[in-house]
C-alpha positions, 0 to 999 in steps of 0.5 A: 480675156473674154472681155477683150475679144467681146470687145473687139468682135463687138467694137468691129460689129458696131463700127460696120453696121452702124458704118452708114449712120456714123457716114451721116452723122459726119456729113450733118456735123460738117454742114451745121458745125463746120470741120473738124468732124472729130473731136481728139482730146488726151484723156487718162487710160488705164492707170492713168496712161493717155490716149487720144479719145476720138469722138464727133464734135457737138460745140461750135469753135467760140472764143473769147477775146483772149482767144480761150474756149467759151463755156460749154452753154455758149458753145452748144447747138441744138444740134450738138445737144441732139448728138449727146442726148442721142449718144451719137457723138459716141460712135467714134468711140469704137475705134478706141475699143478696137484699138484697145485703149477703151473697153465698151464697159468700165469708167468714162475717162475724163479730163488729164487735168483731174488726175492729181485732183483724185484721192488714192481712193477715186484713183482706183477708177484707173485700174481697168480700161475705160469704157464707152458705157458704164455703171455710173452712167446707167445709174445717173450719168451727168445728173450724178455728184462727182462723189457718186460718180466715183462711187459707182466706177470703183464699186465697178472696179470691185464687181466687173464681170462679164456678165455685169458688162452685158447687163450695163450694155442692156441698160445703157440702150434703154437709157438712150430711148429715155434720155436720162441724165444727159447733164447736171442741172444748170450745165451744158455737160458736166461743172468741172470737177476741182477735189473732193471736200 
């Protein structure tokens, strides 16, 4: 209950205090990338239940001859890279926190297509609400291997506490300042998860 209360108060205050920043970022996205300004996608939440995540759009709508989106590296722009490096693209997720789909801290919500690829142990990351930031994000972020990321997510599930959440939030602010672990080597973000070996 304390965690949920903290999420509601912090997300509401964050949305109010950061409203000018959110408005400026939205205007810049509209100017540089066009519409839509927001990126919406179904992601698995607690117990794998789908919810619609809301983020700021950071990539161009570029497709190949068959109408399929081009790889992330070809759709990413310098402005989009800045949004991701600064984590400004994550600000709309505070609305997901306020709604109860997400928490400020928890395993990051990944793709729906990954659900059948998880081992039973890896699926335990869905025992809690997904987070805007998490233990894996402050211990390597996208520079981690998938196995290490899941191991850290499950460690959080087993050791979660209010004080650990506060520690992760403070470490997240420090990581954003130095912009570490934004992408995996040779990738715009992360390679797709294809299952554990």
